[in-house]
C-alpha positions in Angstrom: -0.1 0.0 0.0 1.1 3.6 -0.8 0.5 6.3 1.6 0.3 10.1 0.7 0.2 12.6 3.3 -0.4 15.6 1.1 -4.1 16.6 1.5 -5.4 16.4 -2.4 -7.6 19.7 -1.9 -5.2 21.9 0.1 -2.0 20.4 -1.0 -0.8 21.0 2.6 1.3 18.1 4.5 -0.8 16.4 6.9 1.3 15.7 10.0 -1.1 14.1 12.5 -1.9 10.7 10.9 -3.3 9.3 14.0 -6.5 11.6 13.9 -6.5 12.8 10.4 -9.4 11.3 8.1 -8.3 9.2 5.1 -9.7 7.2 2.6 -8.2 4.0 1.0 -8.5 4.0 -2.8 -7.8 0.6 -4.6 -7.0 -2.8 -3.2 -3.8 -4.7 -2.5 -0.3 -3.5 -3.2 -1.8 -1.0 -5.6 -4.1 0.6 -3.0 -3.3 4.2 -1.8 -4.1 5.7 1.5 -4.8 9.3 1.1 -4.8 11.6 4.2 -6.7 15.0 4.5 -6.6 17.8 7.0 -10.2 17.9 7.6 -13.6 16.0 7.1 -14.7 18.6 4.8 -11.5 18.4 2.7 -11.9 14.6 2.4 -15.7 14.9 1.5 -14.7 17.5 -1.3 -11.8 15.2 -2.8 -14.4 12.3 -3.1 -16.9 14.5 -5.3 -16.7 14.0 -9.0 -14.5 16.4 -10.8 -15.3 18.0 -14.1 -18.2 19.3 -15.6 -18.2 16.4 -18.3 -19.4 14.0 -15.7 -22.6 15.9 -14.8 -23.6 16.9 -18.5 -25.6 14.9 -20.8 -23.6 13.4 -23.5 -25.7 15.4 -26.2 -24.5 18.6 -24.6 -20.9 17.5 -24.6 -21.4 16.8 -28.4 -22.8 20.2 -29.0 -19.9 21.9 -26.9 -17.2 19.9 -29.0 -19.0 20.9 -32.3 -19.0 24.6 -31.3 -15.4 24.3 -30.2 -14.3 22.7 -33.5 -16.2 25.3 -35.5 -14.1 27.5 -37.7 -16.0 30.8 -36.7 -16.9 29.9 -33.0 -13.6 27.6 -32.4 -10.8 28.5 -30.2 -12.4 27.8 -27.1 -10.4 24.7 -26.5 
């Protein structure tokens, strides 16, 4: 198991591992124990990231079409 003591949200080093909240991601030797400074930071790190995960596929396709358009392009 790998251990990281850098809070993924604040990027601060977590020093009190006895009381710090953590999450284990994965299993076996590839698992990672990730420590956070606070419970709120831990919860925030578990929330889905990026707008694409919450948008309907049709909206993503429309966004990509506009981004690739010769007149409207350049937003990517």
